[in-house]
Structure formats: structure tokens, C-alpha cells
C-alpha positions in Angstrom: 0.0 0.1 0.1 1.3 3.0 -1.0 -0.8 5.7 -0.2 -3.4 6.1 2.4 -6.9 7.0 2.7 -8.4 9.8 3.8 -11.7 10.0 6.1 -13.5 12.4 8.1 -15.7 12.6 11.3 -17.8 14.9 12.7 -16.8 16.1 16.2 -18.8 18.2 18.8 -17.7 22.0 19.9 -19.5 24.8 21.3 -19.7 26.3 17.6 -21.7 23.8 15.9 -19.3 21.1 15.0 -15.8 20.6 12.9 -14.6 18.0 10.9 -11.6 15.6 11.7 -9.7 14.1 9.3 -7.2 11.2 9.3 -5.2 8.8 7.1 -5.8 5.1 7.0 -2.9 2.8 6.2 -3.3 -1.0 5.5 -6.3 -3.4 6.7 -9.4 -1.5 7.3 -10.8 -4.0 9.2 -7.9 -5.1 11.3 -8.7 -4.9 15.1 -4.9 -3.7 15.9 -5.1 0.1 15.9 -2.1 2.1 15.8 -3.2 5.7 16.0 -0.1 7.8 15.0 -0.8 11.9 16.2 1.8 14.6 15.0 3.3 17.9 16.6 1.8 21.3 17.1 2.1 22.3 13.4 2.6 19.2 11.4 0.2 16.8 9.5 -0.5 13.1 9.3 1.3 12.7 6.6 4.5 12.9 8.8 4.0 9.7 9.6 4.1 7.9 6.1 7.4 6.2 6.7 6.8 4.5 9.7 3.3 3.4 8.8 4.6 1.6 5.8 7.3 0.4 8.0 5.2 -1.1 10.3 2.7 -2.7 7.2 5.7 -4.1 6.1 6.7 -6.1 9.6 2.8 -7.0 10.3 2.7 -8.3 7.5 5.8 -10.3 7.6 4.0 -11.9 10.4 0.8 -12.3 9.2 -0.3 -10.0 11.6 -3.6 -7.9 10.4 -2.8 -4.0 11.2 -4.3 -0.4 10.4 -2.5 2.6 11.0 -4.4 5.6 11.2 -3.2 9.4 11.0 -5.1 12.3 12.4 -4.6 15.5 11.4 -5.5 17.2 14.6 -8.4 20.0 13.8 -6.6 23.2 12.5 -4.3 21.3 10.9 -3.6 19.6 7.1 -7.3 18.4 5.9 -9.7 19.1 9.2 -11.4 21.8 9.7 -10.1 25.3 11.3 -11.6 25.9 14.5 -14.3 29.3 14.4 -12.8 29.9 17.8 -9.2 30.0 17.7 -9.1 29.3 21.7 -10.3 26.0 21.0 -7.0 25.3 19.9 -6.4 23.8 23.2 -5.9 19.9 24.6 -9.1 19.8 25.4 -10.9 19.5 22.4 -7.9 17.9 20.7 -8.3 14.8 23.1 -12.2 15.2 23.3 -11.2 14.6 18.9 -9.2 11.8 19.0 -12.0 9.9 21.3 -14.2 10.8 18.1 -11.9 9.0 16.0 -11.3 6.3 17.8 -14.8 5.6 18.2 -15.5 6.0 14.6 -12.6 3.4 14.0 -14.1 0.9 16.3 -17.2 1.6 14.7 -16.3 0.6 11.3 -14.3 -2.6 12.2 -14.2 -3.7 16.2 -10.6 -2.4 17.6 -9.3 -5.0 20.0 -5.8 -3.4 20.7 -4.6 0.1 20.6 -1.0 1.4 20.2 -0.2 5.2 20.5 2.6 6.9 18.6 2.7 10.5 19.1 5.5 13.0 18.4 5.8 16.5 21.0 2.3 17.6 20.9 0.5 14.2 19.7 2.3 12.3 22.5 0.8 15.0 24.8 -2.8 13.7 23.7 -1.9 9.8 24.1 -0.7 10.6 27.1 -4.0 12.2 28.1 -5.5 9.4 25.6 -3.6 6.3 27.8 -3.7 8.4 31.2 -7.6 8.6 32.0 -8.7 5.8 32.5 -12.4 6.8 32.8 -12.8 7.4 29.0 -15.1 5.1 27.0 -11.9 3.8 24.8 -12.9 0.6 22.9 -9.9 -1.1 24.0 -6.8 0.7 26.5 -4.0 1.8 25.2 -1.3 -1.5 24.9 1.6 -0.2 24.0 2.8 4.3 23.7 5.6 6.2 22.0 6.4 9.5 23.1 8.5 11.2 21.0 10.6 13.7 22.3 8.1 14.9 24.9 6.9 14.2 28.7 4.9 15.8 31.5 8.2 18.5 32.1 8.4 20.6 28.7 11.3 22.9 28.7 9.7 26.7 29.0 12.5 27.8 26.7 11.0 25.9 23.9 8.0 26.6 24.2 9.1 30.1 23.5 11.5 29.3 20.7 8.3 27.8 19.0 6.3 30.6 19.7 8.2 33.1 17.8 7.5 31.5 14.3 4.1 29.9 15.4 1.4 31.8 13.4 3.6 33.8 11.1 1.9 34.6 7.9 4.0 32.9 5.1 3.4 32.1 1.5 6.2 30.9 -1.2 6.8 30.6 -4.6 7.3 26.8 -5.1 7.5 24.1 -2.8 11.2 24.0 -3.0 11.2 27.1 -1.4 8.9 26.2 1.0 11.1 23.0 2.0 13.9 25.1 2.7 12.0 27.6 5.0 11.0 24.8 6.7 14.3 23.0 7.2 15.7 26.4 8.3 13.2 26.4 11.2 13.9 22.8 11.7 16.9 22.1 12.7 16.2 19.9 15.4 14.5 17.2 13.6 18.0 16.2 12.1 19.9 15.5 8.8 17.4 14.2 6.0 18.3 13.2 2.4 16.7 16.4 0.2 14.1 14.4 -1.3 13.1 13.1 2.7 13.3 16.6 3.2 10.9 17.3 -0.1 8.6 14.5 0.6 7.8 15.9 4.4 7.3 19.4 3.4 5.4 18.8 0.3 1.7 17.6 2.5 3.1 21.1 4.7 2.0 23.3 1.8 -1.4 24.3 -0.2 -1.9 26.3 -2.8 -2.2 30.3 -2.1 -5.3 31.8 -3.7 -3.2 34.8 -4.2 -0.9 31.9 -6.1 2.2 31.0 -4.8 2.0 28.4 -1.1 1.1 29.2 2.0 1.3 26.2 4.6 -1.4 23.8 5.7 -2.7 25.3 9.3 -4.7 28.0 10.4 -2.1 30.7 11.6 -4.9 31.3 14.7 -4.0 27.9 16.3 -0.9 30.3 17.9 -3.5 32.5 20.0 -4.6 30.1 22.4 -0.7 29.2 22.3 0.5 33.1 23.1 -1.9 32.5 25.7 0.3 30.4 27.6 2.7 31.6 30.7 5.4 30.3 32.4 3.0 30.0 35.6 0.5 28.4 33.4 3.3 25.6 32.2 4.3 24.9 35.6 0.8 23.9 36.7 -0.1 22.2 33.4 3.8 20.3 33.6 1.7 19.1 37.8 -1.4 17.5 35.7 0.5 15.7 32.8 2.6 14.3 35.5 -0.4 13.3 37.9 -1.8 11.2 34.0 1.4 10.0 33.1 1.7 8.1 36.9 -1.7 6.8 35.9 -0.5 5.4 32.2 -1.1 1.3 32.6 0.8 1.0 29.0 3.8 -0.1 28.6 6.1 3.0 27.2 8.8 4.0 25.3 9.9 7.4 25.4 12.4 8.6 22.3 14.4 11.6 22.5 16.6 13.5 20.4 20.0 14.2 22.5 20.4 17.6 21.5 16.3 18.6 22.5 15.7 21.6 24.7 12.3 20.3 24.8 12.5 17.1 26.3 15.4 17.0 29.0 17.7 14.0 29.6 16.5 14.5 33.5 13.0 14.2 32.9 13.3 10.9 30.3 15.3 9.6 33.3 12.4 10.2 35.8 9.8 8.4 33.1 12.1 6.1 33.7 11.6 5.2 37.3 7.5 6.2 38.0 4.4 6.1 36.3 5.0 3.2 33.2 8.7 3.1 34.2 9.1 3.9 30.2 12.1 2.5 28.3 13.9 5.0 26.6 16.2 5.6 24.0 17.9 8.6 22.3 20.0 9.9 19.1 23.2 11.5 18.9 22.7 14.5 16.6 19.4 14.9 16.6 17.0 17.8 18.5 13.4 18.2 18.5 11.8 16.3 17.3 13.2 12.9 15.8 11.0 12.2 12.3 10.5 8.7 12.4 12.4 8.2 8.8 15.9 7.3 9.9 16.6 3.0 10.2 17.8 3.7 13.4 14.4 5.2 14.5 12.1 2.7 12.8 13.6 -0.1 14.0 13.4 1.3 17.3 9.6 2.3 17.2 9.0 -1.3 15.1 10.6 -3.5 17.5 8.9 -2.4 20.2 5.6 -1.9 19.1 5.8 -5.5 16.7 8.3 -7.5 18.2 
């Protein structure tokens, strides 16, 4: 399977609701579902390489598998929210639950795993750490890619400096180059790899050229985060983490400014006592394209 199928589901909100899109790979009826959720300004096609690698491993094992990669609200093929203050975790977690329920209605979910990069990891942490959520199956395995309950304030400030800034590019290649300059933490990639990552990030602009795929208004709620609020949120996230019953793997770029080594080490000592792996020459966040990164995830999810 070289391309995924696009699906949508209606998600409730105070303004009448919105559509959340997801990209689905593999066997649409497989009871084993792996949900992969992207970072703050990214989208579900970030996981194309990982999804195909998971399907290849599952096929070799004779194991039916669905890999589901949502576009979080305001990103990719999902609707932009009418109220920009909706771009916060209560919306994201509610939408994730709606997607999982829709998957279960389409074909029963027996085993549920989660791979989350940055924001997507915190959504997964919430889903796995709230046992009262009406999931069709508990999260069995949780991969947190360069994120944990403690998020470094300086990294949040760095992201805030470029989040939501309007940009129009004459060509896809120009847009890819601009994103590459903003994303040194993704680590080394070939030009072809970077272009493949970048194409889904761009949309035709009404006046010509190319714009970024996401709603610039996601910056509104983000800008309202204070250092004190972030610290308060950290305590809530640690409480969630301590309630996680899933086997947990933490991935870290050794140069990450968002997930510290100290936080990763704490995650190995409390809650689900995560395994953790880090890669030299990578910051925030590993893209899970390099063979060594893929191997770690595959061996954890499909040993």
C-alpha cells in the first residue's frame, strides 16, 4: 500500500462542530490499530514512512494492522476552528476519542497502540492516562516522541516566535527550504526525504504560490500560555503519566531543547517506568524516518 485513504468524522464543539480528518493505512478491518499523532504545526502525513514500515513488519508476521494518522483540528485536511481558543488539549483529546470511536464503529478495535510526536504525545498521554475515557480498548503500548510531562519553557518560547507567522512561498521547494531552516532539530535528512516531509505541509495560496497547511490562529491560544500556567500544566501531566498503564517508550533527540534528559530519566523511574532511547545529532524532534529510529519503534510495537 503506497498511499493512505482519507476519512473524516464530525467532532462536537460549542460552535456547531468541525470535521476531523485522518489518513488510514493497511487493513481497514484489522482489530489492531496504531494511532500516530503529529506535533504542533505538522500533519498526519508525517508518518508515511513509519506507517509503511509498520505494515511491512505486520505483513511479515501475518498480522492484520490498521495505522491511523489524524490531522489534528486546524491542520492538514481537518477543519479550522471557528473559535481560535479551541486550539487546546481538551479539544484535541475529545477529537482523538471521537476518531477512535469512529474506528471502532467501522470495525471493532481489539488492540490500541499510540505513537505521538510532541503535541501528539501529550494527547496520547492524556488518552492513556485517563482510565475513565470510553475507549474501545485501553492503550496497550505508548510511544512518546521527544515529549514528556515536563516541557522546557525555553522551547515553548522558541516555537512561539514562529508559530502562526504568515508566509507565502513561490514554489514548494522554496517552502521546504524555509521549513528546513526552522527545523534543525529534525536531524539530518536527504533532500528527497525533506521534500517528501514538506510537500504535505503546503497548500496552494489563493493569490498564487504556496502557504502553510495550518490555521495561523493556532497561535492565539498558544500565545496565552504563561510560564506559571505551563508549570501548573506540568503537575497535571505528571499525574496523568503516573496513571498510564500502557507499556511506554520514550524517544529523545540528544540535542532536544523540549524534553530534557532529566525528565526522560524520571519517566523511566515512575508511572509506567518507560524505556527510553536517544539519538545523537537530533534535537526536537526525531522524524522516525531514519532506519535506526524506525527499528526502535518497530521492535517496540511489533516485536
